[in-house]
N, C-alpha and C positions, 0 to 999 in steps of 0.2 A: 600504507598498506604494504609497502616493500622496504627493503633494507632496515628492518627493525631488529632482527635477530642476527647472530653471527654467521648463521647458516641457513639459507632458504631456498626452496625449490618451487617454481611455479610452472603449471602446465599451460603454455600459451598456444599450442596447437596440439592436435591429437598425437603427433610424435615428436613434439618440440618442448624442451624443458629449458627454463631460464633459471640460472643459479646465481645467487648472490653470496659471496663468502668473504667474510670480514678479515681485513688484513692484520688484525690482531691475533688471528688464529693461522699459524704456519705462513705469515705474510699473505695470506689469501691464495696460496697456492695448492693445487691438488691435481695430480696427473690421472686419476681414476674416479669414476663415479658409477654407482650401481643403483638399479631399481630393485627394490625389495618389496615382495608382495606379503600378504597376510600370513602365509605358510612359512615365510622366512626365506624363500627361494630368491636367489640374486641373479640379476641380468645385467650385464656391462652395457653402459651407455657410451656412445660417441661423442667426443668433444668436437663440436663444429667451430666455435670461435671462443676466443678469450679477450676481454678488454678491461681496462681500468676505467670504471665509471666514476670514480671519486677517489680522494685520497684515503678513504676508509674501506672500500669494497672493491673486489674483483668481480666481473660478470662473466659467467661461462654460458653457453648456448649449447645444449646437448640434444642429440637425436637418438632416436630408437627405430629399429628396423620395422616395427609394427605399431599400431595405434595402441595408445595406453588407456586402459579402461578408466572410466569416470565413476565415482560413487563407490569406490572400493578403498580399503586401507592399504595405501601404498606409501613407502617411505624412499627417499634417496639417501644413499650412503656415500661418504667420499673416503678416499684412500686411507685416512687416519682414523676411520671407524665412527666419525661423527655423523649422526643420522638426523634427518628432518622430514617431517610429513610433506608429502607431495601436495601442494595447494592447488586448487583448480583455479587458473587464472583466466587469461584472455581467450582461451579456447571457447568459452561460452559465447563469444562474439562471433564465432564462425557459423556460417549458414548450416553447415553440417550438423552443428549442435542442435539447432532448432529442428532440422529434419529428423533427428534422432529422438528428441525429447518433447516436441510440442505436443501439447495435450488438448483435445477438442472437447472434452466433457464440459457440461455446465453445472457441475456439482462440487467445484472448489469452494472452500469454507465449510459451512455446516448445513447438512440437510436434516431436517427434524420433523417428525410427525408424531402421532399419538403413541407409537410403540417403539420408535427407534430414533436414534441420533447418530449421524455418520460424519465424522471430521475428516477432511481431506485437505492436504497441502501439497505444493508442488516444489520439491527440493531435490533435483536430479544429481546435484554434486555432493549431496550429504552421504556420509557413511552410515549414519543412523539418525532416526528421529523418535523422540519420545513426546508425550503430552501430559502436562499437569492439568488436573480436572479438580474442581471444588464444587460440590453440589450435595444435598441432602441424600441423594441416592447413590452417589459414587464419589469418592475422594481418593487422590493418590496420583502417582506418576506411573504411566503405562507406556509400553512399547507400542510404536505404530508399525503397520505391516507394509513393507515395500511392495510397490506393484509396477507395472510397466509405465513408461514415459516419466519416470522421476516422481511418481505419485506415492505418497504415504498416507495410509488411512488408519482410522481407529473407529470401531463400531460398538455401540452400546444398545441393548435391547430394552431401552427405556427413553422416555421423552425427558431430556435433560434441559428443558427451558430454563433460562437464567443461570446455567452452570458457568462458572468463571473457567478460563482455561488460558494457557500459554503453551508454546512448543519449545522444546529443547532440541536444538539441530546440532549434531556432531559433524563438523565440515572443517577441512583444512587443520586438522589436528586438535581442535578444541570444542568444547560445548558453548553454544550461545542460546540464550533465552530470548524469545520474541513473541510478541503478539502476532496474531494472524492477519496477513494483508487483506484477506477477504472478510474479516470480522465485521459484524453488523451492529454491535453495540459494545459498551465497555462501562466500567465503573468510572468515577471522576478521574480526569487527566489521563486516560488511555493506559493505565498500568497493566490491565489485563483485558482480554477479549471476553465476550459474554455470548452464550448461545441464545438466539431469539427465534421463537416460535411466532411468526407474524399472526397466526390465527388468534393468539392470546393478546395481541397488540392491535386488534383489528379496529379500523375506522372507516366508515363509509366515505369514499373519496369523492363522490358525486360528480364524476367526469361526464355523465349523461346531461348534466344541467348546463354545460358550457355552450354558448351560442356558436353557430358555425361561423368559421372564419374563411371567407371565400378566397381572399388574396393575402399573401404574406405582408403586402405593404398596407393592408388595413390594420395592422397591429399598432397599438399605442402603448408604449412601454413606459413603466415608472420603476426607476432603480432605487433600492433601498437596502440599508443595513439593518438587520433585525435589532441590533443593539440601539443604534443611533435613532431609529424610528420613534422609540418610545422612552429613551433614557433621560430626556430633559425633564426635571421636575415640574416645570411650568405645564407640562402635558397632563399632569394628574393621573398617571396610569397606575393602577395597582399592582402590575407585573412588569416593571420596567426592564427593557433590554431582553425581553424573552419571546419565545414563540407565542406563548399565551397571551403576552402582552400585546403583541402585533395585531391580533384579532379581537381584542377586548372592545366592546362597543360603548358608546355613550360617555366618552371621555372628552373633557373641555378644559380650557384655561379657567382661571378664577373669574376672567371676564366673559366666559360663556362662548368663547370661539371653539369651534370643533377642532379636536386633535386625534392623532392615531387613526384608528381603522375607519371610523366615521368620516374623517377628513379624507381619506384615500378614496372612499367610495364616491365622493362628490366630484372626482377628477375626470371620471369617464374613460378611465385607461382599460385596455384589454388584457395586458400582460403586466405582472409584477416581476421584475427581475431582481432576485435577492443575491446580495454579496454573500460570499461562501458560507454555507450552512452545514458543510460536512465538518468533521472534527478537526480543529487546527490547534497548533501547538502552544503558542505563547501566551495565551490567557489562562490563568489559574482558575480551573473550574470550581474551586472551593472558595477562591477569594476574587470574585470576578471583576471588582473594581480596582485591583491593584495593578494589573497590566492591561494594555489596550492593544488591539490589532483588528484590522478588517477581516482577517481570515486567509490571506494569501501565503500562509505558511503551513502547508498541509501535513496532517499526522495520520488520521484514519479516514480513508476516502469514502468508505461505506457506512460511516457512523455519524449520525447528527450531532452538531456541536453542543457539548455539555453545558457550556456556560449560558446557552440560550434556553436551558431547560429550568423549570422551578425546582427540580430535585436532580441535580447532576450526578448523584451516586446512585440513582435508581435507574437501572439500565432501560426499562420499559418507558419511563416518563419521557425521555427525549425523543423517543420514536413516536409515541402517541401524540404528543404536543406538536410535533412538526406535521404529522398526518392531519391533525386537526386543523392546523393553519391552511394546508392545502385544500382540505375539504371546504373550510369556509369561503376561501377565495373562490373556489369552483362554484359554490352555491350562489355567490354573488356575481358570477359571470365573468370572472378573471381567471386567466391562466397564470401558471407558476413557471418561471424561467430560473434555473440555478446557474450561478456564476461558478465554473469548475476550474481547478488549477491542476491539471494532469501534468503540466511541463515541468515541475520540479517538486521536490519535498523540502522541508524545513532543514532536516539534518540527515544527509545522505548515510552517513555511517551508523547512525542510530536507527535507521528506518527498517521496518520489518522486511521490505524488499532486500536490501543489502544484507541484512542478517540471514535471510532465508537462502538467498543465492547470490553470493558476492560476485561483483563485476558485471552481473547480467543486465540489470534493470535500468542502468544509467549510463548515458552516452560517454565513450571514451575514445581518444586517438589510438593509432596503431601501437604506439608506445605506452599505452596505459593512462595518459594523462586525462583527467576529468574534464569533460566540455562544460562550458560555462556561459552559454548563449543567454541563459535566463538572468545572468548576474545574481544568481542566489546560490552559487557554489555547485550547482549540479544540474544536468538536464535529463529528464526521463527519456529512455531510449525506446520510442513507440515503434521503431523499425523491427525490433526484436519480437518474435511471434507472441511470446507469453506476456510481454509488456503491453503490446497492442491488444492482446485478448483481455488483460485486466481492465483496460480503459473501456473497451466495448462491454464487458460483463458489468462494470460498475455503473455506466450509464443506463444499462438495461435494468439493473436493480432498482435504481431510483425511479425509473419510469413504471416498473411493475409494482413495486411495494408502497411507493409514495404517490404515484399519480402525476409526478413531475412532467410538465408539457414541453419543456425546451431547455437548452443548455447554451450558456455563453462561455466560449473557451478562452480562458486567459492565455495570453502568448501562444496562440494557436500556431504561429509560425515555427515553434520549437518542435512541434508533432510533425509527423510525415503525411503526405497527401493520402496515401492508401488508407491509413487509419481513419482519417476524416471521411473518406469516401464510404468505407465500411460502416462508420457510425451513422452517417446519413441514411444509408440503405437499411440498417437494422431498426432505425427509429422512425422510418417512414410510415405515416399514418397516425403517429401520436402527436 
């Protein structure tokens, strides 16, 4: 992230800039630095400290007498006229940043109805955001409108159900393409996000058929992996390793022993706890038997896993088939618990979170070092307002759209107590 180019500038507080200058360029020495805005106006910066961080780079800490604006085209120029974009760095970890840009709306992602589709993303550090859309009614790249609190939006006077889309985010001096962190479906392997109108993917979830649970201690849980539950050929399941196969009735071994769903119903359990069913990274959805993973490598938190669908390249199929699974369990008196892994992602640098707002969503030390309490190379920073909001919004989405009854949090200790308290409050009664 740093010391990649010969001259870099990072905004680490509202009036504090960290400079890295390669010693291959004037021995890494510069006595003057300027802030240059989009109009070309220069303002002199004050050198606070200079130190050698390595044999390759000199490090300068610069100050400015006023706060430096975020989300605007600003460069830093050194005395020999070398310029570099001012990258938004650790300033996003300051509480004041959340106070300025925290967004409370419940419409991030896509809102779609019969006559309108509205795309919204949160990208307060971006200089500009565009959206790529592919749909029979609309295709092309369009400018998003910048709004308050770092929101960018794009509105279409049509229902764009099943439209493919990605965002182009111009931040820190370069364009980055990303899927939508709030996306609710995709084509195979998550290369694009897809607009979903849940009214067209409707399944009656039959929550009213669940028996009353008087005490939490009355719960009898059965834990299962969607894949492993039906993948063994001896089970004779026509749809092995899928949502559809999980609830397929009347399967037996060649000897007549019950397998699969009919076997599950004989156990007398009240809850079925499913290993991750959101979209995870390391299973190729077009070659589902090539790689294996239980799903603890998150990719798209709000999208059902495509390798568990009978048609992974059909965006509605994975949604309908998981809803049908929940519906069938409800009809047979069993609640559904999701195993969720909000504590880390598979690849931080390639995640839509880091691409959309660098430095913000993942926990770092004061020096920028990435936290690794999960031992997966990154820790999701639930202390940040919009990271916490994402988790709460995501859990609410699974509850509302899929009728999920409970959640098991993997490595809950990586998340903060306030986030868990808010989650419990928000899901009370479900």
